[in-house]
C-alpha positions in Angstrom: -74.9 84.5 -26.9 -75.6 82.1 -29.8 -77.7 79.0 -29.5 -74.6 76.8 -30.0 -72.7 78.5 -27.3 -75.6 78.2 -24.9 -76.0 74.6 -25.8 -72.4 73.8 -25.3 -72.3 75.7 -22.0 -75.3 73.7 -20.7 -73.8 70.5 -22.0 -70.4 71.2 -20.3 -72.1 71.6 -17.0 -73.5 68.1 -17.0 -71.9 65.7 -14.5 -69.4 63.2 -16.0 -69.1 59.6 -15.1 -65.9 57.5 -14.4 -66.8 54.9 -17.0 -64.9 55.2 -20.3 -67.3 57.3 -22.4 -67.4 59.5 -25.5 -70.5 61.7 -26.0 -71.0 63.2 -29.5 -73.5 65.9 -29.8 -75.0 66.3 -33.3 -75.6 69.9 -34.2 -77.5 71.1 -37.3 -76.6 74.1 -39.6 -78.9 76.2 -37.4 -76.9 75.4 -34.3 -79.7 73.2 -32.8 -79.2 69.6 -31.6 -80.5 67.1 -34.1 -82.5 64.1 -33.0 -82.5 60.9 -35.1 -79.3 61.5 -37.0 -77.4 58.3 -37.8 -73.7 58.0 -36.9 -70.9 55.5 -37.4 -67.2 55.4 -38.4 -68.0 54.7 -42.0 -70.8 54.0 -44.5 -71.3 51.1 -47.0 -73.8 51.4 -49.8 -74.9 48.4 -51.9 -76.9 49.0 -55.1 -78.4 45.7 -56.1 -75.1 43.9 -55.4 -74.1 40.7 -53.7 -77.6 39.8 -52.8 -78.3 43.1 -51.0 -81.7 44.8 -51.8 -81.6 48.1 -53.7 -79.9 50.9 -51.9 -78.9 49.1 -48.7 -77.0 51.7 -46.6 -75.0 50.4 -43.7 -73.4 52.5 -41.1 -70.7 50.8 -39.1 -68.1 51.0 -36.3 -64.8 49.9 -37.6 -63.4 46.8 -35.9 -66.7 46.0 -34.1 -69.0 43.2 -35.0 -71.9 45.6 -35.4 -73.4 46.8 -38.6 -76.2 49.1 -37.6 -76.0 52.9 -37.1 -76.2 54.6 -33.8 -78.8 57.4 -33.6 -78.8 60.7 -31.7 -81.2 61.0 -28.9 -83.6 63.9 -28.1 -80.7 66.0 -26.9 -78.8 65.3 -30.1 -76.3 63.0 -28.3 -74.8 59.7 -29.3 -73.1 58.0 -26.3 -70.2 55.6 -27.0 -68.9 53.4 -24.1 -66.1 50.9 -23.7 -64.0 50.2 -26.8 -66.4 52.2 -28.9 -65.3 55.3 -27.0 -61.8 54.9 -28.5 -62.9 55.7 -32.0 -61.8 59.1 -33.4 -63.5 59.4 -36.8 -67.2 59.8 -37.3 -69.6 60.2 -40.2 -73.1 61.5 -39.5 -76.2 61.5 -41.8 -79.5 63.2 -41.2 -81.5 61.9 -44.2 -84.7 63.9 -43.7 -82.9 67.2 -44.3 -80.0 66.0 -46.4 -77.5 67.0 -43.8 -74.1 65.3 -43.2 -71.1 65.8 -41.1 -67.7 64.3 -40.6 -65.6 64.8 -37.4 -62.1 63.6 -36.8 -61.0 63.8 -33.2 -57.3 64.2 -32.3 -55.6 61.0 -31.6 -54.8 60.6 -27.9 -57.4 63.2 -27.0 -58.6 62.8 -23.4 -61.8 64.7 -24.0 -65.0 62.7 -23.5 -67.2 65.1 -25.5 -67.3 66.5 -29.0 -69.5 68.3 -31.4 -70.3 67.0 -34.9 -71.7 69.9 -36.9 -73.9 69.0 -39.9 -74.2 70.9 -43.2 -76.1 70.4 -46.4 -74.6 67.5 -48.3 -72.7 67.6 -51.5 -73.5 64.7 -53.9 -70.3 63.2 -55.3 -71.3 61.0 -58.2 -70.1 59.4 -61.4 -70.3 56.4 -63.8 -67.9 53.6 -64.4 -67.3 51.3 -67.3 -64.5 49.2 -68.9 -64.3 49.0 -72.7 -61.2 46.7 -72.2 -63.3 44.2 -70.2 -66.0 44.3 -72.9 -63.5 43.6 -75.6 -61.9 40.8 -73.6 -65.3 39.1 -73.5 -65.9 39.3 -69.7 -67.8 42.5 -68.9 -67.8 44.0 -65.5 -69.9 42.3 -62.9 -69.7 45.2 -60.4 -67.9 48.4 -59.7 -66.7 49.7 -56.3 -66.0 53.3 -55.4 -64.0 54.0 -52.2 -63.9 57.4 -50.6 -61.1 58.3 -48.2 -60.6 61.4 -46.0 -57.7 63.8 -46.3 -55.6 61.5 -44.1 -56.3 58.5 -46.4 -58.7 56.8 -43.9 -61.5 54.9 -45.6 -64.7 56.7 -45.0 -67.2 54.9 -47.2 -67.6 52.7 -50.3 -70.3 52.1 -52.9 -70.9 48.8 -54.6 -73.0 48.7 -57.8 -73.8 46.3 -60.6 -74.8 49.2 -62.7 -71.6 51.1 -62.8 -72.9 54.0 -60.7 -71.9 55.6 -57.4 -72.9 58.5 -55.2 -71.7 59.8 -51.9 -73.2 62.5 -49.6 -70.4 64.3 -48.0 -69.7 67.6 -46.2 -67.1 70.1 -47.5 -63.5 69.1 -47.4 -60.7 67.2 -49.2 -61.1 63.6 -50.2 -59.5 60.8 -52.2 -61.7 58.8 -54.5 -60.5 55.3 -55.6 -62.4 53.5 -58.4 -62.2 49.8 -59.5 -64.3 47.4 -61.5 -64.5 43.6 -61.1 -65.2 41.1 -63.8 -65.4 37.3 -63.8 -63.9 35.4 -60.8 -62.6 38.4 -58.9 -60.5 39.7 -61.8 -60.2 43.5 -61.4 -59.6 46.5 -63.6 -56.8 49.0 -62.9 -57.6 51.3 -60.0 -58.1 55.0 -60.6 -57.5 57.5 -57.9 -58.7 61.1 -57.9 -58.3 64.0 -55.5 -61.5 65.9 -54.7 -61.9 69.3 -53.1 -65.5 70.0 -52.0 -66.1 73.7 -51.2 -68.4 75.0 -48.5 -72.0 75.3 -49.9 -71.2 73.1 -52.9 -74.2 70.7 -53.5 -72.9 68.5 -56.4 -69.6 67.2 -57.7 -70.0 65.3 -61.0 -66.9 63.2 -61.5 -68.2 62.1 -64.9 -67.8 58.9 -66.8 -64.5 57.0 -66.3 -63.5 54.0 -68.5 -61.4 51.7 -66.4 -58.5 49.9 -68.1 -57.8 46.2 -67.9 -55.0 44.8 -65.7 -52.4 42.3 -66.9 -54.3 39.6 -64.9 -57.5 40.5 -66.7 -55.8 40.0 -70.0 -54.6 36.6 -68.8 -58.1 35.4 -67.6 -59.0 32.2 -69.4 -55.6 32.0 -71.1 -52.5 29.8 -70.3 -50.8 30.8 -67.1 -47.2 32.1 -67.5 -44.5 29.8 -66.3 -42.4 30.7 -63.3 -39.3 30.9 -65.4 -37.4 33.6 -63.5 -37.4 31.8 -60.2 -34.2 29.9 -59.5 -34.3 29.8 -55.7 -36.9 27.6 -53.9 -37.6 26.9 -50.3 -39.1 23.4 -49.8 -38.1 22.0 -53.2 -38.7 23.2 -56.8 -42.2 22.3 -58.0 -42.9 20.9 -61.5 -43.4 23.3 -64.3 -47.0 24.6 -64.6 -47.3 22.8 -67.9 -46.6 19.5 -66.1 -49.4 20.2 -63.5 -52.2 19.9 -66.0 -55.0 18.0 -64.3 -54.2 19.8 -61.0 -55.8 23.0 -59.7 -52.9 25.3 -58.8 -53.2 28.0 -56.1 -50.6 30.6 -56.8 -49.9 32.9 -53.9 -47.9 36.1 -54.1 -46.7 37.4 -50.8 -43.9 39.2 -48.8 -42.6 38.5 -45.4 -42.7 42.3 -44.7 -46.5 42.3 -44.9 -48.5 41.3 -41.8 -51.6 40.5 -43.9 -49.4 38.2 -46.0 -48.2 36.4 -42.8 -51.8 36.0 -41.6 -52.7 34.5 -44.9 -50.5 31.5 -44.4 -52.6 29.6 -41.8 -55.6 29.3 -44.2 -53.2 28.2 -46.9 -51.7 25.6 -44.7 -55.2 24.4 -43.9 -56.0 24.4 -47.6 -52.9 22.3 -48.3 -53.9 19.8 -45.5 -57.4 19.4 -46.9 -56.8 19.3 -50.6 -53.2 18.2 -51.3 -54.2 14.6 -52.0 -57.2 15.7 -54.1 -55.3 17.5 -56.9 -54.7 20.9 -55.5 -51.1 22.2 -55.6 -50.2 25.4 -53.7 -47.1 27.3 -54.9 -46.2 30.6 -53.2 -44.0 33.3 -54.7 -42.2 35.7 -52.4 -41.2 39.1 -53.9 -37.6 40.0 -54.5 -37.2 41.8 -51.2 -35.2 38.8 -50.0 -32.1 37.6 -51.8 -32.2 33.9 -51.0 -33.7 31.1 -48.9 -31.5 31.8 -45.9 -32.5 35.5 -45.9 -36.1 34.5 -46.0 -35.7 32.0 -43.2 -34.2 34.8 -41.0 -37.4 36.7 -41.3 -39.9 34.0 -40.5 -39.3 32.8 -36.8 -41.6 35.5 -35.4 -44.3 34.7 -38.0 -44.2 31.0 -37.1 -44.6 31.9 -33.4 -47.3 34.5 -33.7 -49.4 33.4 -36.7 -48.5 29.9 -37.9 -48.9 27.8 -34.8 -45.2 27.1 -35.0 -45.7 25.3 -38.3 -43.5 25.7 -41.3 -44.9 26.2 -44.8 -45.7 22.7 -46.3 -45.6 24.0 -49.9 -42.9 25.4 -52.1 -41.8 29.1 -51.8 -40.1 30.6 -54.8 -38.1 33.8 -54.5 -38.8 36.1 -57.5 -36.1 38.2 -59.1 -36.0 40.9 -61.8 -37.4 44.4 -62.2 -40.2 45.7 -59.9 -41.1 43.1 -57.4 -39.9 40.4 -59.7 -40.4 39.0 -63.2 -43.2 36.6 -62.2 -45.0 39.4 -60.4 -44.8 41.5 -63.6 -46.0 38.6 -65.7 -49.2 38.3 -63.6 -49.6 42.0 -63.0 -49.4 41.6 -59.2 -50.0 45.0 -57.5 -51.3 44.0 -54.1 -50.1 41.6 -51.4 -51.2 38.9 -50.7 -52.7 38.0 -54.1 -54.1 34.6 -54.7 -54.5 33.5 -58.3 -56.0 30.1 -59.3 -55.0 28.1 -62.4 -57.5 25.5 -63.6 -56.9 21.9 -64.6 -56.3 23.0 -68.2 -53.5 25.3 -67.1 -55.5 28.5 -67.7 -55.8 31.5 -65.3 -59.2 30.9 -63.6 -59.5 33.9 -61.3 -58.3 35.8 -58.3 -59.7 35.2 -54.8 -59.6 37.6 -51.9 -61.8 35.6 -49.5 -60.8 32.1 -48.3 -64.4 31.0 -48.0 -65.0 31.8 -51.6 -61.9 29.9 -52.7 -62.9 26.9 -50.7 -66.4 26.9 -52.2 -65.0 27.1 -55.7 -62.3 24.4 -55.4 -64.7 21.5 -55.8 -66.1 23.0 -59.0 -62.6 23.7 -60.3 -61.5 20.1 -59.5 -64.5 18.8 -61.5 -63.2 20.9 -64.4 -66.3 23.1 -64.6 -66.1 26.7 -65.9 
């Protein structure tokens, strides 16, 4: 009988407990339990980015307010209890030997025990740059590489100010998504690649990839396109952007079909309440999935009840029309929802914001007219 079979047999004979529990046993390539392996549902790596020290590696449990790895005990076990025991995807790293593992448990599985087998890691690495951003005069501030498993679940990401990334992964199929970020949150186009890592493969060099500029990147620092194609407005038609010089305009692209978009509205309402009389004008643009104001209204009662505290939107909502998601969406290069674009007091595109805290911190500077 092999070591693994004996270990699993002894393990299976242990008494279970009634408490919700998931026990993961970490097994090395030799079949022996591994002590001191780190485990989480994902891995973040920061290379001199966003104030993190060099090579900050953070294991995490998705959805939980914890950012430290769990470690296998002297039996090779990691014990998850309560809500943690409901997770079904686990990445494991044993750095001293360069071993890694990834285990995806079947959804709805009632089993309280599982094996995570480690193997020598394959280094997936590459370099990122953007000639377009250099030519536009605002070079990349950082790059981000996202790695997804074969079912498109985010497994890890790597943030770098040097255009580098490296992941240590076991054999299998993955999706790699690459993006660069320049000034004020303006991003490059995203590149997505499929990777097949064979058993025993120790390196996968993706090579150097030059990331193209987006339409929004080309607009950065230049006059914001007018909202010409919008003829239907909920809440009254706002002045042309050209007549809003001296104001900071927060332009929000959204869709009533998107829960993240609906959850974006309460911070926007709060932003309106705080800054409407200080020179901040919020204008939202709904995509062309609705045909008119009455159609839009029919889709919003549940959102008001669940997310908006029964409030209605206090700022104008324009309904886009035209090809794609609409002509205004095309003019700004909108490819994700929600998207928040800020126009400065001079009428120029000043950036894109994905975090409300960051936008609120930048608004006083923008109101002062500072670059």
